[in-house]
N, CA, C and O of each residue as an XYZ file, in Angstrom:
416
protein
N      24.653    -97.999   -124.773
C      24.622    -96.612   -124.688
C      25.568    -96.024   -125.793
O      26.735    -96.414   -125.812
N      25.173    -95.198   -126.626
C      25.974    -94.515   -127.621
C      26.464    -93.223   -126.938
O      25.671    -92.429   -126.433
N      27.832    -93.037   -126.940
C      28.447    -91.858   -126.436
C      29.340    -91.261   -127.560
O      30.317    -91.874   -127.990
N      28.968    -90.052   -128.011
C      29.571    -89.533   -129.167
C      29.847    -87.988   -129.070
O      29.156    -87.243   -128.376
N      30.825    -87.607   -129.760
C      31.153    -86.105   -129.618
C      30.422    -85.205   -130.562
O      30.337    -83.989   -130.388
N      29.890    -85.864   -131.590
C      29.106    -84.981   -132.645
C      27.737    -84.650   -132.110
O      27.293    -85.221   -131.114
N      27.111    -83.786   -132.728
C      25.741    -83.350   -132.280
C      24.597    -84.037   -133.057
O      23.462    -83.562   -133.029
N      24.890    -85.140   -133.739
C      24.005    -85.942   -134.332
C      24.511    -87.391   -134.419
O      25.667    -87.715   -134.146
N      23.569    -88.218   -134.815
C      23.941    -89.739   -135.023
C      23.380    -90.002   -136.369
O      22.173    -89.867   -136.573
N      24.263    -90.397   -137.359
C      23.787    -90.673   -138.701
C      22.569    -91.582   -138.725
O      22.620    -92.599   -138.032
N      21.521    -91.342   -139.417
C      20.361    -92.151   -139.573
C      19.508    -92.277   -138.333
O      18.648    -93.158   -138.303
N      19.672    -91.512   -137.370
C      18.883    -91.521   -136.091
C      18.102    -90.202   -135.905
O      18.652    -89.118   -136.098
N      16.854    -90.307   -135.540
C      16.071    -89.198   -135.057
C      15.970    -89.348   -133.546
O      15.891    -90.448   -132.999
N      15.977    -88.170   -132.890
C      15.913    -88.337   -131.454
C      15.241    -87.142   -130.853
O      15.082    -86.088   -131.469
N      14.845    -87.358   -129.598
C      14.250    -86.396   -128.737
C      15.311    -86.018   -127.631
O      15.867    -86.894   -126.969
N      15.560    -84.697   -127.464
C      16.530    -84.312   -126.467
C      15.847    -84.390   -125.044
O      14.751    -83.876   -124.821
N      16.516    -85.012   -124.191
C      16.049    -85.230   -122.886
C      16.675    -84.174   -121.798
O      16.118    -83.855   -120.748
N      17.850    -83.731   -122.223
C      18.528    -82.772   -121.284
C      20.024    -82.995   -121.150
O      20.579    -83.916   -121.750
N      20.664    -82.163   -120.372
C      22.154    -82.272   -120.133
C      22.332    -83.239   -118.960
O      21.658    -83.234   -117.930
N      23.331    -84.067   -119.261
C      23.865    -85.079   -118.255
C      25.298    -84.829   -118.006
O      26.025    -84.385   -118.894
N      25.747    -85.119   -116.745
C      27.147    -84.868   -116.420
C      27.581    -85.859   -115.479
O      26.760    -86.512   -114.834
N      28.856    -86.017   -115.357
C      29.507    -86.847   -114.347
C      30.840    -86.195   -113.914
O      31.604    -85.747   -114.768
N      31.113    -86.141   -112.662
C      32.361    -85.431   -112.233
C      33.184    -86.431   -111.237
O      32.685    -87.342   -110.577
N      34.467    -86.077   -111.278
C      35.390    -86.871   -110.431
C      36.463    -85.886   -109.995
O      36.983    -85.124   -110.809
N      36.797    -85.904   -108.699
C      37.877    -85.237   -108.165
C      38.794    -86.253   -107.599
O      38.363    -87.087   -106.802
N      40.060    -86.231   -107.972
C      41.034    -87.272   -107.553
C      42.352    -86.696   -107.282
O      42.731    -85.705   -107.906
N      43.071    -87.258   -106.389
C      44.466    -86.844   -106.077
C      45.353    -88.039   -106.207
O      44.900    -89.177   -106.333
N      46.616    -87.758   -106.175
C      47.643    -88.804   -106.132
C      48.216    -88.938   -104.674
O      48.091    -88.017   -103.867
N      48.830    -90.081   -104.375
C      49.437    -90.321   -103.067
C      50.462    -89.246   -102.813
O      51.172    -88.853   -103.738
N      50.571    -88.741   -101.556
C      51.468    -87.685   -101.311
C      52.933    -88.020   -101.661
O      53.676    -87.108   -102.024
N      53.378    -89.286   -101.567
C      54.657    -89.591   -101.914
C      54.832    -89.453   -103.433
O      55.884    -88.960   -103.840
N      53.937    -89.826   -104.261
C      53.970    -89.631   -105.712
C      54.016    -88.217   -106.037
O      54.727    -87.803   -106.953
N      53.226    -87.389   -105.262
C      53.259    -85.991   -105.488
C      54.544    -85.341   -105.350
O      54.929    -84.489   -106.151
N      55.290    -85.767   -104.238
C      56.642    -85.278   -103.929
C      57.542    -85.663   -105.141
O      58.225    -84.811   -105.711
N      57.522    -87.072   -105.547
C      58.331    -87.501   -106.583
C      58.062    -86.728   -107.928
O      58.990    -86.431   -108.680
N      56.823    -86.435   -108.179
C      56.489    -85.692   -109.385
C      57.054    -84.244   -109.398
O      57.484    -83.690   -110.410
N      57.001    -83.687   -108.130
C      57.650    -82.390   -108.046
C      59.089    -82.446   -108.320
O      59.578    -81.540   -108.995
N      59.856    -83.430   -107.865
C      61.258    -83.525   -108.195
C      61.528    -83.857   -109.624
O      62.560    -83.485   -110.183
N      60.535    -84.608   -110.256
C      60.748    -84.943   -111.678
C      60.629    -83.752   -112.635
O      61.174    -83.716   -113.738
N      59.855    -82.763   -112.106
C      59.821    -81.472   -113.031
C      61.190    -80.866   -113.185
O      61.396    -80.129   -114.150
N      62.168    -81.124   -112.287
C      63.395    -80.642   -112.495
C      64.140    -81.181   -113.644
O      64.929    -80.454   -114.247
N      63.950    -82.374   -113.980
C      64.658    -83.050   -115.136
C      63.700    -83.300   -116.349
O      64.194    -83.698   -117.404
N      62.487    -83.106   -116.259
C      61.622    -83.193   -117.351
C      61.084    -84.546   -117.488
O      61.489    -85.457   -116.765
N      60.089    -84.734   -118.483
C      59.535    -86.052   -118.725
C      58.028    -86.192   -118.373
O      57.474    -85.224   -117.852
N      57.368    -87.259   -118.606
C      56.047    -87.513   -118.389
C      55.881    -87.863   -116.970
O      56.643    -88.664   -116.430
N      54.874    -87.268   -116.322
C      54.509    -87.465   -114.902
C      53.524    -88.614   -114.889
O      52.319    -88.362   -114.856
N      53.971    -89.876   -114.914
C      53.159    -91.039   -115.156
C      52.010    -91.148   -114.203
O      50.911    -91.498   -114.632
N      52.201    -90.861   -112.887
C      51.097    -90.984   -111.953
C      50.128    -89.992   -112.148
O      48.978    -90.287   -111.825
N      50.379    -88.708   -112.678
C      49.407    -87.768   -112.961
C      48.642    -88.172   -114.276
O      47.431    -87.968   -114.365
N      49.312    -88.706   -115.220
C      48.706    -89.206   -116.362
C      47.699    -90.259   -116.074
O      46.571    -90.229   -116.566
N      48.117    -91.192   -115.270
C      47.235    -92.324   -114.785
C      45.994    -91.711   -113.973
O      44.849    -92.114   -114.180
N      46.269    -90.790   -113.108
C      45.102    -90.177   -112.359
C      44.156    -89.464   -113.253
O      42.951    -89.535   -113.013
N      44.617    -88.759   -114.300
C      43.670    -88.124   -115.234
C      42.939    -89.091   -116.034
O      41.752    -88.901   -116.297
N      43.624    -90.203   -116.474
C      42.836    -91.243   -117.230
C      41.730    -91.899   -116.366
O      40.609    -92.107   -116.831
N      42.085    -92.229   -115.049
C      41.151    -92.749   -114.172
C      40.039    -91.837   -113.950
O      38.890    -92.274   -113.893
N      40.307    -90.565   -113.819
C      39.224    -89.540   -113.528
C      38.277    -89.454   -114.729
O      37.061    -89.427   -114.539
N      38.797    -89.410   -115.957
C      38.048    -89.288   -117.082
C      37.138    -90.537   -117.257
O      35.992    -90.420   -117.689
N      37.643    -91.661   -116.934
C      36.863    -92.974   -117.087
C      35.784    -92.921   -116.000
O      34.636    -93.264   -116.281
N      36.081    -92.540   -114.878
C      34.997    -92.519   -113.714
C      33.966    -91.390   -114.087
O      32.766    -91.642   -113.975
N      34.369    -90.206   -114.508
C      33.503    -89.103   -114.836
C      32.503    -89.605   -116.054
O      31.295    -89.367   -116.035
N      33.075    -90.233   -116.975
C      32.287    -90.778   -118.102
C      31.366    -91.783   -117.686
O      30.247    -91.802   -118.198
N      31.722    -92.697   -116.744
C      30.773    -93.663   -116.197
C      29.667    -93.048   -115.420
O      28.534    -93.525   -115.492
N      29.938    -91.994   -114.666
C      28.901    -91.352   -113.941
C      27.963    -90.609   -114.888
O      26.759    -90.559   -114.635
N      28.479    -90.033   -115.969
C      27.652    -89.376   -116.935
C      26.713    -90.341   -117.536
O      25.524    -90.041   -117.638
N      27.174    -91.513   -117.953
C      26.322    -92.592   -118.507
C      25.268    -93.065   -117.571
O      24.136    -93.333   -117.973
N      25.653    -93.178   -116.233
C      24.725    -93.606   -115.265
C      23.571    -92.570   -115.167
O      22.393    -92.922   -115.101
N      23.967    -91.293   -115.160
C      22.964    -90.174   -115.170
C      21.991    -90.329   -116.357
O      20.774    -90.275   -116.184
N      22.551    -90.522   -117.561
C      21.724    -90.618   -118.731
C      20.811    -91.915   -118.686
O      19.648    -91.843   -119.083
N      21.313    -93.039   -118.228
C      20.554    -94.161   -118.036
C      19.299    -93.956   -117.004
O      18.185    -94.450   -117.185
N      19.635    -93.229   -116.009
C      18.604    -92.900   -115.034
C      17.379    -92.155   -115.566
O      16.284    -92.268   -115.014
N      17.586    -91.357   -116.694
C      16.466    -90.589   -117.331
C      15.972    -91.300   -118.570
O      15.141    -90.776   -119.312
N      16.494    -92.514   -118.794
C      15.896    -93.257   -119.991
C      16.644    -93.029   -121.365
O      16.117    -93.414   -122.409
N      17.813    -92.433   -121.360
C      18.409    -92.001   -122.530
C      18.974    -93.218   -123.255
O      19.366    -94.210   -122.641
N      19.004    -93.102   -124.650
C      19.514    -94.127   -125.578
C      20.977    -93.677   -125.970
O      21.774    -94.522   -126.378
N      21.300    -92.470   -125.859
C      22.626    -91.976   -126.349
C      22.910    -90.661   -125.600
O      22.036    -90.033   -125.003
N      24.187    -90.300   -125.677
C      24.641    -89.019   -125.233
C      25.441    -88.479   -126.389
O      26.384    -89.107   -126.870
N      25.028    -87.253   -126.844
C      25.631    -86.609   -127.971
C      26.406    -85.387   -127.554
O      26.214    -84.935   -126.425
N      27.226    -84.843   -128.333
C      27.990    -83.592   -128.060
C      28.738    -83.684   -126.746
O      28.740    -82.775   -125.916
N      29.372    -84.838   -126.608
C      30.161    -85.086   -125.289
C      31.352    -84.235   -125.211
O      32.083    -84.122   -126.195
N      31.605    -83.605   -124.066
C      32.816    -82.805   -123.852
C      33.425    -83.036   -122.445
O      32.754    -83.453   -121.501
N      34.725    -82.740   -122.374
C      35.403    -82.939   -121.039
C      36.001    -81.596   -120.651
O      36.414    -80.798   -121.493
N      36.030    -81.388   -119.398
C      36.635    -80.169   -118.808
C      37.417    -80.628   -117.559
O      36.972    -81.527   -116.845
N      38.573    -80.011   -117.301
C      39.282    -80.280   -116.066
C      39.798    -78.981   -115.364
O      40.007    -77.952   -116.007
N      39.971    -79.063   -114.179
C      40.499    -77.990   -113.434
C      41.231    -78.530   -112.196
O      40.999    -79.638   -111.712
N      42.146    -77.642   -111.718
C      42.892    -78.059   -110.499
C      41.952    -77.481   -109.334
O      41.393    -76.385   -109.381
N      41.876    -78.374   -108.314
C      41.046    -77.887   -107.109
C      41.979    -77.621   -105.975
O      41.646    -76.871   -105.057
N      43.170    -78.234   -106.015
C      44.239    -77.904   -104.985
C      45.522    -78.580   -105.511
O      45.485    -79.268   -106.531
N      46.579    -78.393   -104.859
C      47.846    -78.974   -105.243
C      47.754    -80.523   -105.301
O      47.487    -81.201   -104.309
N      47.992    -81.024   -106.520
C      47.926    -82.571   -106.750
C      46.553    -83.079   -106.952
O      46.408    -84.277   -107.195
N      45.553    -82.311   -106.879
C      44.142    -82.831   -107.045
C      43.502    -82.131   -108.269
O      43.658    -80.923   -108.445
N      42.819    -82.864   -109.068
C      42.131    -82.358   -110.152
C      40.776    -82.851   -110.334
O      40.500    -84.023   -110.082
N      39.819    -81.926   -110.807
C      38.445    -82.401   -111.161
C      38.359    -82.534   -112.661
O      38.886    -81.729   -113.429
N      37.670    -83.591   -113.039
C      37.305    -83.844   -114.403
C      35.824    -83.879   -114.583
O      35.159    -84.647   -113.889
N      35.270    -83.113   -115.452
C      33.753    -83.066   -115.662
C      33.538    -83.603   -117.094
O      34.160    -83.139   -118.050
N      32.676    -84.550   -117.200
C      32.241    -85.046   -118.508
C      30.736    -84.668   -118.573
O      29.965    -84.886   -117.639
N      30.344    -84.033   -119.848
C      28.976    -83.647   -119.901
C      28.580    -83.728   -121.411
O      29.435    -83.663   -122.294
N      27.209    -83.877   -121.677
C      26.789    -83.957   -122.907
C      25.240    -83.890   -122.934
O      24.635    -83.637   -121.893
N      24.635    -84.094   -124.008
C      23.178    -84.097   -124.119
C      22.579    -85.449   -124.276
O      22.942    -86.199   -125.182
N      21.707    -85.758   -123.445
C      21.038    -87.128   -123.377
C      19.934    -87.151   -124.381
O      19.149    -86.203   -124.397
N      19.795    -88.153   -125.230
C      18.735    -88.190   -126.170
C      18.101    -89.548   -126.174
O      18.716    -90.541   -125.783
N      16.793    -89.591   -126.645
C      16.002    -90.774   -126.767
C      15.654    -90.965   -128.276
O      15.117    -90.056   -128.909
N      15.962    -92.132   -128.822
C      15.708    -92.355   -130.167
C      14.176    -92.424   -130.412
O      13.434    -92.933   -129.572
N      13.722    -91.912   -131.560
C      12.284    -91.876   -131.880
C      12.010    -92.743   -133.167
O      10.873    -92.856   -133.623
N      13.042    -93.309   -133.692
C      12.789    -94.131   -134.951
C      13.661    -95.421   -134.808
O      13.650    -96.274   -135.695
C-alpha cells in the first residue's frame, strides 16, 4: 500500500475510490498523567505524552490502511493527520486521505 501526502503519484494514473480514515483515542496511565503535570513546572519533554501520540498516529494510520484495503485501494494519497483533546490526558488522532485504484 502506497501512503503519500501528495495528491498524485508520479507515473501513475488512478481512479478515486473515496475518503478513508482511521481514528484512535488514547490516554496515559493516571500516574504518568500526574507526573507530567508536575513536570510542567520545570519544563522539558513529556515523554509519555510523546509516546502516546506516536502510538496513536501509528494505530490511526494502520486503521486507515485497513479501511483502504477493504475497498480495494492500491494507494492512499493526500494523507493528513488531525488531533484533538477529548479529555484531560486523552487525545484523539485522526488519519485521513483519498483511496485510489491504479489504472495503468
